N, C-alpha and C positions, 0 to 999 in steps of 0.2 A: 419681511415682505415675501410675497409669492413669486415664483418664477417657473417658467417652462424649461426644464433641464433635460440633458441627455446623459445617460449612464453608458459607460463603455469600458471594456476590458481589452487590453492588448490591441487597440486599433480596430476591433470588430464593432460593427454597427450595434448600437443598442437603441431602445425606444425612448419615449418621452416620459418624464415624471413631472407632475405639477406639484411643487412642494414649497415649504418655507425655507428660505435661504437668508444668509446674513446680508445686511445692507452693506454695499461696497464702501471701503474706506478710501478717503482721498489723500494720496501722498502729495508731497510738495510740488510735483510737476504734473499732477493728474487733473482731469476735468470730470465732474459728475453731472450726468444729464438725467432729468426727470422725463421719462418716456411719455410722449403724447400720442404717438402712433407707431405701430410696428406691423409690417406686412409679411405674409407667408410667401416664401419663394419656392420655386420648384425643387431647389436643393434641399429644402426642409422636408420634402415629402418622403424621401427615402427612409427617414427615421420613423415616420408614421407607418410606412409599410412594414418596417421591422417590428413594430408593435403588433400589426395584424398577423404577422407570421409567427408570433409567439416567441420571438428571439429576444424579448426585452427581459433578460435575466441578470444583467450585470448589476453589481452593487457599488461600482465606482462612479461617482459624479465627475464628469469631465468638463462640462460647460453649461452656462446659461445660453440658451439658443436665441435666434432672431438676429439677422444681420441687415435687415432693411428697416431702419428706425430713425425717428426724428423726435426732438424734444426741446426742453429749455434747460439751460445751465443753472444748477442750483448750488454748485460749490466748485471753486477752483483752488488749486494748491498755492502755497505761498510764493512759489517761484514763477507762476504763470502770469504773463503780462499781455498776451495776445487775446485773451478771452475773459469775459466777466459774467457774473451772475445776472440772469435775466435775458441773455441772448438766446434767440431761437436758432437751433442748429440741427444739421443732419450729418450723420456719419457715413463715410464711404466704406465702412466696415474694416478698414485697415487696423490691425492690432499690433503687428510686429513685422519687421523686415530687417534684413542684415545690413543694408546701407552700403555694401561693398561690391556686390555683383554687378554684371553689365546691365541687368534690368533696373536695379536701383539707381545706377548712374544715369539712366535715361529718365528717371522719375516714374518708371513702370513698377511701382511697389507691389501691385497685385500679381506681377509675374516673377517676383523674387521667389526662388526655389526654397527659401527658408521662411517664407511669410506665414503668419497666422492671422485669421480673420476673426473679428469680433462676432460672436454668435454663430460662427460657421465651422471653425476648426476646434481642436482640443485646446481650450484656453483657461480652464479654471485655475490651474496651478502652474501655468507655463510663463505667462507674462502679466497676469493680473487684470486683464481686461474682461469685460462681460457684455453679453448681448442684450437685445432690446425686448425680449419676451419677459419682461418684469417691470418693476416700478422705476428702478434706476439702472443706468448703465455707466460703467467707468471707461473713459478713454485714457489709456496709459500715457504718461508723460514721455516715455521712450519713443513712441511713434510720433507724437506731436513735435518732438525735437527734430526728428528725421524728416517728417512729412507733415508740414504745417496744415496742408489741406486734407488731412485725415478727417477733419470736420469742416463744414461750410456754414456760413450764416444764411438763414432762410429769409428771403425778402418778405416784407410785411404782408404783401398781397398773395403770398403762396401759403396754402394751408399745410399744417403738419402732415396730414394724411397724403397730400400730394408730394411733399418733400420726401416722405418715406419711400416713395416709388422711384426715386432718382437712380437707384442701382440698375434696374432693368432698362430705364430710359437711356442711361449713359452707355450701357452695354450695346444697345441697338444703334445708338449714335456712332460709337466707335466702329462698329462692324461695317456700317455703310459709309458714313461721312469721312472717316479717317483711314479705313483699310481698303475700301473698294475704289474702283475708277469710275463710278457712276457719273454720267453727265445728264444735265437736264434734257428732256426729250426722249430719253431711253425708257425702256420698260423694265419692271422688276417683278419677279415671282418670289413669294415668301412661303416657305413650308413651315407649318407649326402655328397653332392658333393660341398659344399661351401668351403671357405678357411680353416676352421677347419678340415674338412674331408680330403681335399687334403694335408694339412700339416701332418695330422695323417698318411696318406699313406707314406709320406716321412720318418717320424720318424720310422714307422714299418720297412721300407726298411733298414734304417741305423742300426736298432737293430737286423737285421738278420732274419726277417720273410721270409718264403719260398713263400707261396701263400699269396698275398695281394689282397683282393677282394673289389672293390668299388661298392656299391649299390646305385643307383639313380633311377630317373624316366625318362619318355620320354623327358621331357623338358631339361634334362641334357645331352642327347646323342650328340647334336651338338657341344657344347662348352666344357663342363666339362669332359666328358669321354675321349676325346683325351688328355686333359691336365693330367688327372689321369694316363693314360698309359705312358705319357712322364715322369712323376715324380716317377713312381715306381709301379703302380698297375699292377698286372699280369692278372687280369680279371676285366671286368665291367659287372654288372648284372642290367638289366632294370626291375625294380619292377613293371612297368606299363604293361609289357607283359610276364614276366617270373615268375615262382614259386620260390620265393627268397630262401626259406628254402631248397627246394630240390636242387636248382642249387648250392648254397653255400656248401651244404653237399657233392654234387657230386665233386666239385672242391677240397675241403679240406679233405674230409673223416671225419668220426665221431671222430677219436682219435686225430686229429691234431689241431682242432679249440678250443683253450683255451681262446681267447680274441676277443670280439666284441667291437668296439668303435662306440657308437651311437651318431652321430652329427646332426641328423635331428630334434630331439624332437618329432617325430611322435609316437603315441601310437603303431601303427602297427609295427613300426621298433623295439620297445622294445620287443613286443611280439615275433616277428620273431627271435630277438637276443637270447632270452631265449630258444626258440625251437631248434635252431641249435647248441647251445653250448654243448660241452661235459661235463660230470660230473666234478665238481671242477672248471668249467670255470668262466670267469669274463666278465661282461659288464661294461665298463666305460661310463657313461651317460654324454656326453658333451652338447648335444642339450637340449633345454628347450621346453616343451609343457605345455598347461594350461588346458587340458581336463582331467577329472577323468579317471582312467584306467577302461577298459571295459572287462578285462580278469583276470583270477586268476594268482597269482604269487607263487602258491604252488610249482611250478617247482623248485624254488630256494632252498626250503627245501628238496624236494624229492631227488635232485641230488647235493646238497651242492654248488649251484651256487651263485655268488655274484653280486650285483648291486652296483657299486661304483659311488658316486656322484662326479662330478668334477666342480671346479670353479677356473678360473684364473691361477695364477702362483706365483712363489716366486723368490728370487734373484738367487737361483741355476738354475732355468729354464732359466733365462735371460743370465746368465754368459755362460752357455754351448751353448745356441742357437746362441749367437753372434759368438762364435768360429765355430759352424757348418756352419753358413752362410759365414763367412770369408774363411773357407776351401773349400767351394763349395759343401759340402755334402748335404746341403739343397738348392734346386734349387728355386731361387726367381723369375727370369725373366719370366718363363712360367706362373706364377701366376698373373702377372700384365698385364691385358688385355686392360685396358683403362688408358690413361694419359690425364688429362684435366685441364684447368684453373679453379680456384674456381668460377669464374663468370659463368661457364658452369655447375654448380652444379646440375641443374635439369636433364641435359643430363646424368650425371653420375648416379644419383639415378634411372632414368628410365632404364638404362642398367643393373643395379643390380637387379631391380625388374623383368625384363623380362628374366633374366639369360643369357643374351648375354655377361655379364661381370662376371668375378670371383673376381678380385680386381680392383677397380678404385682408382687411386691416383691423388689428386689435388695439384696444386701449385698456389701460389698467383699471380694473373695476372692483378690486377687493376693498373691503372695509379697512380703514387706515388704522390698523392695530399696532404697527411698528412705531418705534420712537421717531418723532419728526426731526431727525437729526439735521436735515438740511434746510429747515424752515421753508418748505416748498409750498406752503398754503397759498401764497400769492400767485402761484403758477400752476395750480392744480386743476383749473377749469378746462374741461374738455369740450367746450361749447362749439369749437370749430369742427368737430367731427360730425359731419352731417349724416 
C-alpha cells in the first residue's frame, strides 16, 4: 500500500516521502482500520516546510503520518472484545501513554510526558501504531487496554470526513468549555483563522457569547473571513490594516470582554489579547510560537488577568463534540474546503500553505495492488466523501 511517510534522523525534522509500505499486521490485541478520510493538521505543515527548505535528506523512515483520521474496522485481534469488523470509528490519535503519571491518572493521556501520537510522533518502530495518510492504520492494543476511548464509534448520520475533524473540534471545545470561565452573554475574541480558531468561534456561539470577533490578517480575508461569518463570527478584524485593540474594544466594550482565545501563536496577538482584556479576564493560549516574548506581562498582575495554557483534549471533550456534530450545532461542511485523493497530497499541502484551504481531507485513491488481506472490499466505498 502507499503511505505518506516522514523520514527523520536523531529527532531532526525531515520531509515527506510518498512510498510503498507494508500492510500493518494485526496482533492479538490490535485493531486495523481501513482509512476513509484523513485531514491535514497545522502540525503536519512543518514537515512540508522542511521539504521546501531542502532539509529532506534523512534515510530513516520514522512514521506513517496523519493523525486526524476516521475509517471502518476491517480486522480485530483475537483478544479484542469491545470492537468488531464493520464498525465506523475515529481515532483520537493516542498511540502510547505510560498509564502511571499524574496526567494519565486523570485520563489526560494526551498530556502524558511519555505519550506518542499516531501519525504525529516517531512511531514506526516504537509501539507499532501507524497514522492515517495511507490505506490502513493500526490502533495498538496497548493503548486500547489503557485508554478504551482511543477510538470512538461514529454515529450513522456523521460522515467519515466530519469525524476526521474531531481533533480540532475537541481542542477548541476543551479550550473554551472546559478551561475558560466564559458565561453566556459575554463577548469573545478569537485570534487565528485556522481550524482551531474557526471551531473556537463555533464553540463560543454555542456557549452563548454575544459578540464573537475573529482577528486575522490580509491573507485571511478571501477564504477564512467568509467562513468565520458563516459559522458564527459577528465581526472580522483585519490585523494587517486595523488597530486590533481599538477595534475589538469598540465592538465589545471594556466590560464585556472576559475571554480571548489565542490560536495564532504570534507574540503580538498575545500582547494585544492582554491589552484588550478587562480586569479578571482570561487568555486561553491555543496557538504555539517559539520566539521569546518582547513585552512585559506585568499586566496580568496589575489587573488579575490569567494566561491559560491549552493542549489537546480528553474523553469528555470527544464525547460532547461527537454529540454536537451529530446535532448540527457544530457546522462541519463549511470547514472542509478541499477533498483530494492521497496521491494528490502535494496539492493539498500547497493549498494549506497559501491559505486557500481551511481543511483538506484525503481519501485513499491508489489502485488496489496490494494483497486484500483484510477483505475490505465491502467497506471500500468512498461515496460519502462529497
